C-alpha positions in Angstrom: 19.2 165.6 8.8 21.3 166.2 11.8 20.9 164.3 15.1 20.8 165.9 18.4 21.4 164.5 21.9 20.3 166.2 24.8 21.7 165.3 28.1 20.9 166.1 31.8 17.2 166.9 31.0 15.3 167.5 34.4 12.7 165.1 35.4 10.1 167.8 35.6 10.8 169.2 32.0 11.3 165.5 30.6 7.6 164.6 32.1 6.1 167.9 30.9 7.4 167.1 27.4 6.0 163.5 27.7 2.5 164.8 28.6 2.5 167.3 26.0 3.8 164.7 23.3 0.8 162.2 24.4 -1.7 165.2 24.2 -0.5 166.0 20.7 -0.1 162.4 19.6 3.4 163.0 18.6 6.3 161.0 19.7 8.5 162.5 22.4 11.2 163.4 20.0 8.5 165.1 17.4 7.3 166.9 20.3 11.0 168.1 21.2 11.4 169.3 17.5 8.0 171.2 17.7 9.1 172.9 21.0 12.4 173.9 19.1 11.0 175.1 16.2 8.3 177.2 17.8 11.0 178.5 20.2 13.2 179.5 17.4 10.5 180.9 15.1 10.4 184.3 14.1 8.4 186.8 16.6 5.7 187.1 13.9 5.5 183.4 13.5 4.8 182.9 17.3 1.8 185.2 17.6 -0.7 183.6 19.3 -3.4 185.7 17.5 -1.9 184.6 13.9 -2.0 181.0 15.2 -5.5 181.0 16.3 -6.7 182.6 13.3 -5.0 179.8 11.3 -6.6 177.0 13.7 -9.9 178.9 13.0 -9.3 178.6 9.0 -8.6 175.4 9.3 -11.4 174.3 11.2 -13.7 176.1 9.0 -11.9 174.4 5.8 -12.6 171.2 7.3 -16.1 171.6 8.5 -18.4 169.1 6.7 -15.3 168.1 4.6 -12.7 165.7 4.3 -9.0 165.8 3.7 -7.6 164.7 0.4 -4.7 162.6 -0.1 -2.8 165.3 -2.1 -3.4 167.9 1.3 -2.2 165.0 3.4 1.0 164.8 1.2 1.6 168.5 0.9 1.1 168.5 4.9 3.4 166.1 5.5 6.1 167.6 2.9 5.9 171.2 4.7 6.6 169.3 8.1 9.6 167.9 6.5 11.2 170.9 5.3 
């Protein structure tokens, strides 16, 4: 995996990233990667309506249920791809 160093990040950008990372329960590094991933995604993948639909589908799937170890492992693997 590559290593990326970003210098001269404006204080306000860093604070926004730090705040968003805390809200997402991620490290600042992980949040920065997610921001880059989202910014570089194809337009169809950034469609807010599609993201909301995915979130609602996940919410419905989770209603009253539990996540299995297999689902957690699969999600981790997808996140590392």
